[in-house]
Every structure is written in structure tokens, then in C-alpha cells.
Rosetta silent file (secondary structure, phi, psi, omega in degrees, C-alpha in Angstrom):
SEQUENCE: MSLLSADGWTDTLVGAITRGAPLDPAGPVLIMILAAAVVLAVPGIVWRHFGIYVTVVHELGHAFAALLTGQRLTGIRIRSDQSGTTHTLARGRWPAVWSGFWGYPAPAAVGAALVLAALTGWQSAALLAGAVVMLLSLLFVRNWFGALAVLVCAAVSVALLYLADGRVQGHVLLVLGAALLLGAVLAWFNVIAVHLTRRNRLASSDAYLLYRRTGIPSVVWLLLMGTVIAACAWAAVTAVLIAG
SCORE:     score description
SCORE:     0.000 S_00000001
   1 L     0.000  129.848 -179.252   24.485   14.011   10.417 S_00000001
   2 L   -63.308  145.672 -179.236   27.223   16.637   10.658 S_00000001
   3 L   -58.976  -32.520 -177.225   27.125   19.428    8.109 S_00000001
   4 L  -106.141   21.131 -178.546   30.684   18.598    7.049 S_00000001
   5 L   -73.116  159.955  177.643   30.419   14.832    7.271 S_00000001
   6 H   -61.405  -39.239  178.573   31.537   12.501    4.505 S_00000001
   7 H   -62.996  -36.720  179.358   27.954   11.325    4.088 S_00000001
   8 H   -64.065  -42.986  178.762   26.846   14.936    3.669 S_00000001
   9 H   -68.923  -37.222  178.608   29.335   15.538    0.877 S_00000001
  10 H   -62.584  -45.291  178.163   28.448   12.228   -0.773 S_00000001
  11 H   -61.653  -38.305  179.831   24.770   13.117   -0.768 S_00000001
  12 H   -64.096  -44.743 -178.933   25.609   16.540   -2.176 S_00000001
  13 H   -68.127  -40.102  177.094   27.656   15.103   -5.039 S_00000001
  14 H   -63.198  -42.033  178.038   25.044   12.469   -5.848 S_00000001
  15 H   -63.733  -31.850 -177.363   22.388   15.172   -5.855 S_00000001
  16 H   -69.610  -27.594 -179.647   24.510   17.311   -8.148 S_00000001
  17 L  -100.142   11.564  177.057   24.557   14.686  -10.884 S_00000001
  18 L  -114.409  133.698 -178.480   20.862   13.968  -10.518 S_00000001
  19 L   -67.715  132.544  177.885   18.303   16.129  -12.242 S_00000001
  20 L   -98.107 -163.442  179.998   16.167   18.104   -9.826 S_00000001
  21 L   -80.007  126.333  177.272   12.863   19.900  -10.171 S_00000001
  22 L   -65.165  149.214  176.162   12.870   22.512  -12.951 S_00000001
  23 L   -80.950  146.004  174.675   11.975   26.046  -11.956 S_00000001
  24 L  -135.029   71.060 -172.604    8.754   27.593  -13.213 S_00000001
  25 L   -68.936  136.979  177.291    9.058   31.176  -11.948 S_00000001
  26 L   -76.522  166.360 -177.795    5.948   33.332  -11.964 S_00000001
  27 H   -52.399  -50.850  179.229    5.888   36.810  -13.500 S_00000001
  28 H   -59.634  -35.723  178.681    6.483   38.749  -10.247 S_00000001
  29 H   -66.690  -41.409  178.465    9.405   36.458   -9.396 S_00000001
  30 H   -62.142  -38.211  177.754   10.949   37.047  -12.810 S_00000001
  31 H   -63.827  -41.193  178.034   10.676   40.801  -12.291 S_00000001
  32 H   -65.741  -39.884  178.694   12.470   40.468   -8.955 S_00000001
  33 H   -63.007  -45.138  179.166   15.151   38.293  -10.551 S_00000001
  34 H   -63.455  -40.095  178.603   15.694   40.844  -13.321 S_00000001
  35 H   -62.674  -42.367  178.662   15.842   43.664  -10.771 S_00000001
  36 H   -64.301  -38.870  178.358   18.479   41.774   -8.769 S_00000001
  37 H   -64.114  -39.733  178.414   20.476   41.163  -11.954 S_00000001
  38 H   -64.189  -40.091  178.330   20.365   44.880  -12.787 S_00000001
  39 H   -60.874  -38.421  179.649   21.632   45.710   -9.297 S_00000001
  40 H   -72.959  -39.604 -168.062   24.591   43.388   -9.860 S_00000001
  41 H   -94.515  -24.335 -178.770   25.375   44.396  -13.429 S_00000001
  42 L   -73.393  131.923 -177.075   24.736   48.131  -13.599 S_00000001
  43 L   -51.831  139.844 -177.508   27.993   50.032  -12.918 S_00000001
  44 L   158.797 -162.489 -175.447   28.312   51.211   -9.327 S_00000001
  45 L   -63.793  -35.302  178.850   29.537   49.972   -5.987 S_00000001
  46 L   -73.213  -41.265 -178.635   28.160   46.459   -6.563 S_00000001
  47 H   -61.452  -31.071  179.344   29.489   46.261  -10.114 S_00000001
  48 H   -58.724  -26.171  177.837   33.009   46.990   -8.870 S_00000001
  49 H   -97.627  -47.792 -178.502   32.878   43.564   -7.239 S_00000001
  50 H   -64.868  -31.411  179.131   30.560   41.602   -9.539 S_00000001
  51 H   -60.415  -26.601  176.886   32.491   42.884  -12.563 S_00000001
  52 H   -66.275  -38.680  176.039   35.493   40.888  -11.368 S_00000001
  53 H   -61.650  -41.821  177.385   33.379   37.723  -11.714 S_00000001
  54 H   -61.582  -40.618  177.885   32.518   38.787  -15.271 S_00000001
  55 H   -64.011  -40.829  176.943   36.228   39.279  -15.943 S_00000001
  56 H   -57.846  -47.217  179.839   36.992   35.800  -14.582 S_00000001
  57 H   -64.303  -40.120  177.660   34.437   34.299  -16.972 S_00000001
  58 H   -55.882  -51.759 -176.896   35.816   36.444  -19.822 S_00000001
  59 H   -68.884  -35.716  176.682   39.351   35.165  -19.311 S_00000001
  60 H   -67.944  -27.529  173.334   38.201   31.564  -18.832 S_00000001
  61 H   -61.396  -45.969  174.777   36.383   31.927  -22.152 S_00000001
  62 H   -58.310  -47.162 -174.324   39.727   32.654  -23.804 S_00000001
  63 H   -64.244  -46.438 -177.995   41.357   29.802  -21.902 S_00000001
  64 H   -64.631  -41.161  178.401   38.691   27.187  -22.678 S_00000001
  65 H   -64.006  -36.067  177.789   38.643   28.117  -26.371 S_00000001
  66 H   -65.148  -45.045 -179.501   42.435   27.813  -26.443 S_00000001
  67 H   -64.596  -35.011  178.924   42.390   24.356  -24.881 S_00000001
  68 H   -63.280  -27.323 -178.970   39.708   23.222  -27.349 S_00000001
  69 L  -102.869   17.453  173.582   42.068   24.011  -30.230 S_00000001
  70 L    76.524   17.561  178.300   45.079   22.290  -28.696 S_00000001
  71 L   -80.046  159.336  176.002   46.887   25.421  -27.572 S_00000001
  72 E   -93.018  121.885  179.524   49.154   25.531  -24.563 S_00000001
  73 E   -88.822  116.876 -173.981   47.731   27.694  -21.785 S_00000001
  74 E  -104.109  -16.836  178.716   50.624   29.457  -20.056 S_00000001
  75 E   173.653  146.880  175.832   48.927   31.849  -17.667 S_00000001
  76 E  -127.352  135.315  175.522   45.839   33.793  -16.597 S_00000001
  77 E  -127.232  131.024  175.615   45.884   37.078  -14.700 S_00000001
  78 E  -118.377  129.975 -176.817   42.860   38.779  -13.137 S_00000001
  79 L  -114.745  159.461 -175.258   43.303   42.295  -11.753 S_00000001
  80 L   -69.045  -16.372  177.928   41.291   44.323   -9.281 S_00000001
  81 L   -88.036   12.944  178.194   40.474   46.965  -11.936 S_00000001
  82 L    73.954   15.298  172.238   38.459   44.268  -13.810 S_00000001
  83 L   -95.304  163.762  179.136   41.124   43.826  -16.470 S_00000001
  84 E  -163.547  163.195  176.638   42.701   40.493  -17.255 S_00000001
  85 E  -141.581  145.703  174.644   44.989   38.663  -19.646 S_00000001
  86 E  -127.268  124.107 -176.916   45.217   35.079  -20.855 S_00000001
  87 E  -107.586  130.561  178.983   48.443   33.889  -22.439 S_00000001
  88 E  -135.209  160.553  172.470   48.560   30.920  -24.794 S_00000001
  89 E  -115.987  117.222 -175.051   50.979   29.354  -27.223 S_00000001
  90 L  -117.554  145.353  171.364   49.314   28.481  -30.514 S_00000001
  91 L   -96.695  105.981 -177.977   50.528   26.705  -33.626 S_00000001
  92 L   100.547  160.575 -175.263   49.130   28.752  -36.457 S_00000001
  93 H   -75.154  -44.487 -167.843   47.117   31.929  -36.669 S_00000001
  94 H   -73.014  -32.637  170.909   43.536   30.698  -36.561 S_00000001
  95 H   -59.166  -39.431  177.819   43.619   28.756  -33.295 S_00000001
  96 H   -67.272  -35.506  176.866   44.851   31.960  -31.651 S_00000001
  97 H   -64.951  -42.599  179.968   42.093   33.905  -33.402 S_00000001
  98 H   -59.546  -48.058 -179.247   39.490   31.438  -32.127 S_00000001
  99 H   -69.947  -32.725  178.709   40.624   31.780  -28.530 S_00000001
 100 H   -67.718  -26.604 -178.639   40.980   35.539  -28.876 S_00000001
 101 H   -72.675  -33.271 -164.808   37.364   35.839  -29.992 S_00000001
 102 L   -88.603   27.062  173.926   35.748   34.084  -27.020 S_00000001
 103 L   -82.782  -64.278 -177.706   36.386   36.648  -24.309 S_00000001
 104 L   -64.000  -37.840  178.324   33.482   39.052  -24.592 S_00000001
 105 H   -72.777  -18.779 -173.718   30.901   36.422  -25.645 S_00000001
 106 H   -59.251  -46.240  178.448   31.861   34.029  -22.816 S_00000001
 107 H   -59.740  -35.987  178.042   29.847   35.730  -20.016 S_00000001
 108 H   -67.290  -41.934  179.593   26.764   35.722  -22.259 S_00000001
 109 H   -64.558  -43.545  178.739   27.226   32.040  -23.110 S_00000001
 110 H   -67.726  -40.196  178.175   27.716   31.093  -19.462 S_00000001
 111 H   -59.371  -46.091  177.931   24.804   33.305  -18.422 S_00000001
 112 H   -62.783  -39.500  179.594   22.474   31.593  -20.891 S_00000001
 113 H   -63.677  -38.969  178.574   23.733   28.188  -19.733 S_00000001
 114 H   -65.531  -41.120  177.820   22.974   29.056  -16.102 S_00000001
 115 H   -62.270  -46.511 -179.927   19.452   30.169  -17.002 S_00000001
 116 H   -63.885  -38.802  179.520   18.828   26.983  -18.978 S_00000001
 117 H   -62.626  -43.344 -179.340   20.261   24.838  -16.166 S_00000001
 118 H   -65.748  -38.788 -175.788   17.917   26.411  -13.610 S_00000001
 119 H   -78.248  -15.554 -178.631   14.871   26.046  -15.848 S_00000001
 120 H  -110.533    2.952  176.285   15.587   22.391  -16.666 S_00000001
 121 L    90.918    9.580 -178.133   16.473   21.137  -13.181 S_00000001
 122 L  -106.146   31.201 -177.666   20.250   20.936  -13.596 S_00000001
 123 H   -64.205  -39.727  179.424   21.116   23.781  -11.235 S_00000001
 124 H   -66.148  -40.635  178.037   23.181   21.569   -8.898 S_00000001
 125 H   -62.990  -38.897  178.659   25.119   20.121  -11.826 S_00000001
 126 H   -64.602  -41.291  178.199   25.842   23.632  -13.076 S_00000001
 127 H   -65.167  -41.479  178.219   27.156   24.669   -9.666 S_00000001
 128 H   -63.417  -46.036  179.122   29.340   21.563   -9.435 S_00000001
 129 H   -61.019  -41.913  179.132   30.717   22.120  -12.937 S_00000001
 130 H   -62.806  -42.438  179.410   31.405   25.761  -12.128 S_00000001
 131 H   -63.743  -42.931 -179.731   33.255   24.891   -8.931 S_00000001
 132 H   -63.566  -45.261  179.924   35.382   22.263  -10.716 S_00000001
 133 H   -61.909  -44.115 -179.958   36.268   24.640  -13.561 S_00000001
 134 H   -62.229  -44.671 -179.005   37.207   27.405  -11.132 S_00000001
 135 H   -66.267  -40.263  177.601   39.404   25.120   -9.045 S_00000001
 136 H   -65.514  -33.428 -179.095   41.134   23.662  -12.106 S_00000001
 137 H   -65.645  -20.617  177.886   41.780   27.160  -13.436 S_00000001
 138 L   -59.739  -24.146  178.279   43.916   27.821  -10.350 S_00000001
 139 L   -63.638  -21.058 -173.809   46.604   25.731  -12.067 S_00000001
 140 L  -115.271   -6.502 -179.655   47.001   28.531  -14.598 S_00000001
 141 E   -75.438  133.736 -171.751   46.388   31.696  -12.561 S_00000001
 142 L  -116.300   12.947  174.541   49.613   33.650  -12.175 S_00000001
 143 L  -141.852  156.772 -173.168   48.780   36.417   -9.688 S_00000001
 144 H   -67.157  -40.483  179.873   47.515   36.502   -6.115 S_00000001
 145 H   -64.926  -40.141  177.880   44.455   38.639   -6.767 S_00000001
 146 H   -61.445  -42.492  178.624   43.421   36.368   -9.611 S_00000001
 147 H   -63.485  -40.769  178.823   43.785   33.302   -7.405 S_00000001
 148 H   -63.993  -43.301 -179.516   41.690   34.973   -4.678 S_00000001
 149 H   -61.611  -44.280 -179.411   38.970   35.932   -7.171 S_00000001
 150 H   -66.637  -40.145  178.666   38.770   32.408   -8.565 S_00000001
 151 H   -63.754  -39.251  177.813   38.721   30.884   -5.065 S_00000001
 152 H   -63.751  -43.561  177.677   35.852   33.153   -4.030 S_00000001
 153 H   -59.756  -44.447  179.423   33.876   32.114   -7.133 S_00000001
 154 H   -65.590  -40.532 -178.910   34.515   28.445   -6.370 S_00000001
 155 H   -64.121  -39.499  177.989   33.612   28.903   -2.685 S_00000001
 156 H   -63.092  -43.242  178.682   30.283   30.523   -3.578 S_00000001
 157 H   -62.191  -44.573 -178.634   29.438   27.610   -5.881 S_00000001
 158 H   -66.034  -41.608 -179.966   30.374   25.031   -3.256 S_00000001
 159 H   -62.298  -44.169  177.921   28.429   26.844   -0.525 S_00000001
 160 H   -64.324  -40.068 -178.692   25.296   26.992   -2.678 S_00000001
 161 H   -63.659  -38.916 -173.108   25.735   23.371   -3.676 S_00000001
 162 H   -90.420  -35.082 -170.582   26.052   22.166   -0.095 S_00000001
 163 H  -101.490  -23.073 -174.068   23.855   24.525    1.895 S_00000001
 164 L  -103.961  148.401  175.165   20.999   25.530   -0.423 S_00000001
 165 L   -81.064  172.834 -174.024   18.160   23.414   -1.754 S_00000001
 166 H   -58.821  -36.014 -178.162   17.456   23.087   -5.451 S_00000001
 167 H   -68.054  -44.638  177.300   14.879   25.860   -5.534 S_00000001
 168 H   -63.279  -44.381  178.040   17.187   28.405   -3.927 S_00000001
 169 H   -56.587  -44.566 -178.480   20.024   27.288   -6.196 S_00000001
 170 H   -61.488  -44.356 -179.663   17.787   27.729   -9.229 S_00000001
 171 H   -66.946  -38.617  177.375   16.759   31.248   -8.316 S_00000001
 172 H   -63.487  -42.006  179.434   20.360   32.252   -7.597 S_00000001
 173 H   -65.165  -35.405  176.410   21.442   30.853  -10.972 S_00000001
 174 H   -63.145  -42.000  178.039   18.701   32.804  -12.707 S_00000001
 175 H   -64.708  -47.757 -179.450   19.982   36.009  -11.091 S_00000001
 176 H   -63.591  -41.896  179.790   23.610   35.208  -11.915 S_00000001
 177 H   -62.449  -46.100  179.012   22.738   34.160  -15.460 S_00000001
 178 H   -64.588  -38.990  179.689   20.750   37.327  -16.136 S_00000001
 179 H   -66.808  -38.535  176.769   23.490   39.464  -14.564 S_00000001
 180 H   -64.771  -39.477  176.999   26.167   37.799  -16.720 S_00000001
 181 H   -63.080  -46.032  177.370   24.071   38.461  -19.824 S_00000001
 182 H   -62.831  -41.033  178.211   23.654   42.106  -18.842 S_00000001
 183 H   -62.167  -38.222  178.385   27.361   42.304  -18.006 S_00000001
 184 H   -64.909  -41.091  178.383   28.253   40.913  -21.423 S_00000001
 185 H   -64.377  -45.205  179.338   26.085   43.529  -23.129 S_00000001
 186 H   -62.057  -41.897  179.410   27.610   46.331  -21.045 S_00000001
 187 H   -64.591  -37.376  178.383   31.131   45.111  -21.765 S_00000001
 188 H   -64.593  -45.110  176.869   30.335   44.974  -25.490 S_00000001
 189 H   -64.730  -34.744  179.379   29.077   48.561  -25.485 S_00000001
 190 H   -65.620  -41.199 -179.759   32.115   49.583  -23.467 S_00000001
 191 H   -71.276  -30.273  172.792   34.526   48.118  -26.007 S_00000001
 192 H   -63.268  -42.344  178.246   32.606   49.878  -28.783 S_00000001
 193 H   -61.185  -36.212  176.702   33.105   53.124  -26.839 S_00000001
 194 H   -59.606  -44.753 -179.278   36.826   52.365  -26.689 S_00000001
 195 H   -68.611  -30.342 -175.600   36.937   52.163  -30.483 S_00000001
 196 H   -89.972  -40.742 -170.348   34.877   55.326  -30.928 S_00000001
 197 H  -127.795  -13.380 -177.652   36.017   57.696  -28.201 S_00000001
 198 L  -128.347   55.442 -172.505   38.886   56.176  -26.215 S_00000001
 199 H   -67.901  -13.189  173.817   41.207   54.994  -28.936 S_00000001
 200 H   -68.974  -11.339  178.911   44.237   55.407  -26.679 S_00000001
 201 H  -108.689   19.324 -176.717   42.965   52.210  -24.991 S_00000001
 202 H   -59.280  -28.570 -178.747   42.628   50.138  -28.164 S_00000001
 203 H   -64.117  -15.747  178.037   45.257   47.696  -26.937 S_00000001
 204 H   -88.574   -3.304 -175.949   42.706   46.506  -24.342 S_00000001
 205 L   -94.027  123.584  175.329   40.175   45.546  -27.044 S_00000001
 206 H   -60.861  -35.993 -179.687   40.001   41.935  -28.197 S_00000001
 207 H   -63.043  -40.741  178.213   38.457   43.158  -31.457 S_00000001
 208 H   -67.275  -42.142  178.779   41.468   45.378  -32.119 S_00000001
 209 H   -63.786  -36.266  176.634   43.893   42.580  -31.278 S_00000001
 210 H   -67.770  -36.548  174.655   42.027   40.289  -33.675 S_00000001
 211 H   -61.691  -44.810  179.870   42.294   42.967  -36.363 S_00000001
 212 H   -62.048  -33.274 -176.770   46.044   43.183  -35.787 S_00000001
 213 H   -81.771  -32.332 -172.312   46.335   39.422  -36.094 S_00000001
 214 H  -114.598  -21.325 -173.980   44.085   38.894  -39.131 S_00000001
 215 L    83.336   -5.783  176.118   43.714   42.200  -40.968 S_00000001
 216 L   -77.834  129.085 -174.057   39.921   41.846  -40.703 S_00000001
 217 L   -54.395  147.731 -179.543   38.498   45.196  -39.491 S_00000001
 218 H   -57.489  -35.648 -177.598   37.649   45.528  -35.826 S_00000001
 219 H   -60.626  -33.499  178.033   34.040   46.384  -36.662 S_00000001
 220 H   -64.898  -44.966  179.300   33.571   42.917  -38.137 S_00000001
 221 H   -65.534  -38.688  177.510   34.787   41.285  -34.932 S_00000001
 222 H   -62.922  -41.255  178.915   32.607   43.576  -32.833 S_00000001
 223 H   -66.363  -40.121  178.508   29.552   42.647  -34.907 S_00000001
 224 H   -64.607  -43.383  177.191   30.343   38.934  -34.621 S_00000001
 225 H   -61.841  -44.533  178.897   30.753   39.230  -30.855 S_00000001
 226 H   -62.194  -35.621  178.402   27.517   41.184  -30.612 S_00000001
 227 H   -64.740  -43.421  178.852   25.730   38.540  -32.668 S_00000001
 228 H   -64.901  -43.389  178.996   26.838   35.756  -30.320 S_00000001
 229 H   -61.382  -43.819  179.006   25.854   37.801  -27.257 S_00000001
 230 H   -64.098  -38.832  179.227   22.446   38.558  -28.777 S_00000001
 231 H   -64.723  -39.203  177.637   21.930   34.880  -29.642 S_00000001
 232 H   -65.263  -42.768  178.235   22.692   33.869  -26.047 S_00000001
 233 H   -63.403  -41.911  178.231   20.267   36.478  -24.721 S_00000001
 234 H   -61.523  -42.636  179.473   17.593   35.289  -27.164 S_00000001
 235 H   -61.987  -42.299 -178.919   18.105   31.664  -26.049 S_00000001
 236 H   -67.528  -45.455  179.793   17.758   32.630  -22.387 S_00000001
 237 H   -63.594  -42.541  178.958   14.652   34.777  -22.924 S_00000001
 238 H   -61.343  -42.057  178.979   13.043   32.098  -25.078 S_00000001
 239 H   -63.388  -39.504  178.556   13.685   29.460  -22.414 S_00000001
 240 H   -65.338  -43.759  179.965   12.102   31.681  -19.764 S_00000001
 241 H   -63.828  -40.202  178.129    9.042   32.324  -21.928 S_00000001
 242 H   -65.344  -42.170 -179.740    8.617   28.609  -22.670 S_00000001
 243 H   -65.016  -32.839 -179.549    8.974   27.749  -18.984 S_00000001
 244 L   -77.992    0.000    0.000    6.364   30.358  -18.093 S_00000001
């Protein structure tokens, strides 16, 4: 059967909606997975590229939260310096606040979901869902670099879905999930640093923008974001410990 045959794609899609074998990684494997995640997430030459993926997830967090509250999504931009913007039209203050909150926590939430998917046998379904979300988001991306970044993310998901078996997919998702969690923590500390030492960049902080919109101090929003990120990390670690 040809690699790109219709039957091959049909089998892939059927497999994606069927639960596979859950991963039960041993201690040494978990250490290797964590090491790989650190290589991806710690700032450096690799982070300059992987950080764009974190930014994509960040902006899609805003976008998904906006759509959940009935807002009109007018555009997403992803830039090569790992910055991004998501524009929505909201009726009322609090829907806009809700969507504005879910940027920094989104990578942690997605990271935890990827870890849980790998440990419960739904790694193929997670890859399929990720590819679909990325492709649909192209309808709202308004710059060429952003479109390229989203297409690369979708292509990686599709390639893993079609070419890799469930075990390989699971291990890759564990690495990506852990790296997204680490990336979320790093981004949270970075935005705290903006508030403390780089206040000329406050306009780039979601917490500051939420303060401007609601009058609730930025520190409150930072603590709430940190709480969600910590809860996602706790869920992922707990799932790994239970699986082990």
C-alpha cells in the first residue's frame, strides 16, 4: 500500500479516533524526556524556534477563549521575535477579560493535555485535534510569518500521525507537553520581570492590559495566571506518577 494512498489516510484517521496503548514510561525514560523538554524550553538557539510554537499556543489560547464567549475573532498575528497579537470584538467587558486572561496559561493547559493524552492512549487523537485546530486557525492568521508558523505546527502533527506508531507519538507528546509546561513557567517569570524591571514594555503584558481594562491590579492577574499554570503542572506530574 502506498504511503500516500487513500487507504493509508483512512487507516490513519480511524486509528486517530481509536484509543491506543497507554504509555507507562520507566524512570530513566522520564529523565530523558525531561532532559529533552529542557533542551527545547530553556532559552538559547533551540528556544528561538520552539518559543514560536509556544507563542502560537499562547495566541490560540486567546482566540479559543474568545470564541467560547461568543466574540468575533478578527485576526491573529505571530511574529518571528516570539511576540503575537489576537484581535477580537467583544460585547461587554468581561468576555474580553476572559479571552485576555488565557494567553499565558494556554501553553500549560495544552502541555498538561498532551501529557495526559500520551499516558491514556489518546496520543493519535491529540495529534489529529492539534492538526485540525492549527489548520482552522489559518482562517484568522493575518501575516505571512504567522501562517508559516501555524503550517509548520500542523505539518509536524500530520507527519507524526501518519508516519509514527503510537509509542513514538506518545513519547514525542510527553516531550512537547513537558516543554510547553516549562515554556509557560518561563513566560510567566518573564512577564513578572517586565513588571519589575522592564516597565517600558508593560504594554506587552496581558496582566497589565487586564489591569487597564478592569482596574484590578496586575499582581492579581499574575497570581491567577500562575495558579492555573501551577495547577496544570501538578495535574501532569500527578498523572505521570500514577502511570509509573
